[in-house]
N, C-alpha and C positions, 0 to 999 in steps of 0.2 A: 340859549347860551348850548346847550348839548349841543349841539352842531359845530358852533366854534371850539369849544373841547374836541370832539370829533374829528374835523380838522386840525387843530392842530400837529395833534398825536400822530394823524396820517404822514404830516408831514417829515416832523422829526420820529420815524420808521420810515420812510423816505431819506432820508437826508444819510442815516444812522447805517441803513444798505449797499448805499450809496458810497458811503470811505469806507466801508470797508471791503469794496470792488475792488475802491479806486484800491486799495494796501496791499489785496489779491493780487493783484495788475501789474503793480510795483514790486512782487514780492517773486512774480512766476522770471517778469523778468529782466532780474538781480540770477536767478538764477539759471537761466536759459545763457548767462553771457556767462558762467561759473563755468557752466559745462562746455560751452563753447569754446570755451579757452585748454580744458581741460582731453577737447578732442584734439584742438591743432595740436598740443606738444605730445596726442599721445601717434602722429599720422594719421586721426583714424577720421574718416569722409561719409554723413549717412547716406544710408544709401539710394536711392530714389526709382519706384518705380518708375519702369517704358523707361533711363534711360535713356538709353537709345535711339525710340522715338521721338523726344523731346529733342535731341541734338539734331537729330536728319531735318528736325525742324526748322533745329535754326541756321542750319548750313544750307538751307534751300529758303531763307532771307522770312522765312512765315513765322518769325517772332510772337503777336499776338499770339497764335495756336501756336507759340511750344509757351510762352508763358501759361492759357489755361491748360494747357496739358500738366505740363510741373503743379497749379493751383487742383486740378482733381485725382493725381494723385498723389498729393504729402498733404490737404490740408491747408496750406499755405495763405495766406492773406499777398493783395496783389503785391503791393512794394518787395517782400519779403519775396513773389515767385520769382519779379522784377526780377532783381537787383541775382537771385539764381540761374537763371536765366542770362543776360548778362558771364557772369562767372564763366560759363559753360560753353563759350566762343571764346 
């Protein structure tokens, strides 16, 4: 019986943590969208470390390497990096 109680407690704990993480992710995404709108309104652009090197890779047709370099420079995810590199062309 103690094992069943402990298992239920663990499951409820995992569920609560997962719910909080999901809520935090939604909040972060909402804040990021708002920040993007503010930056666009103010005509500000994010500084990308090694942007010249990334642009050079794109011009050489080495898109995969450009995406990898972008990810390493910014910490962006794969989709975000691909979209950013596509905008550089």
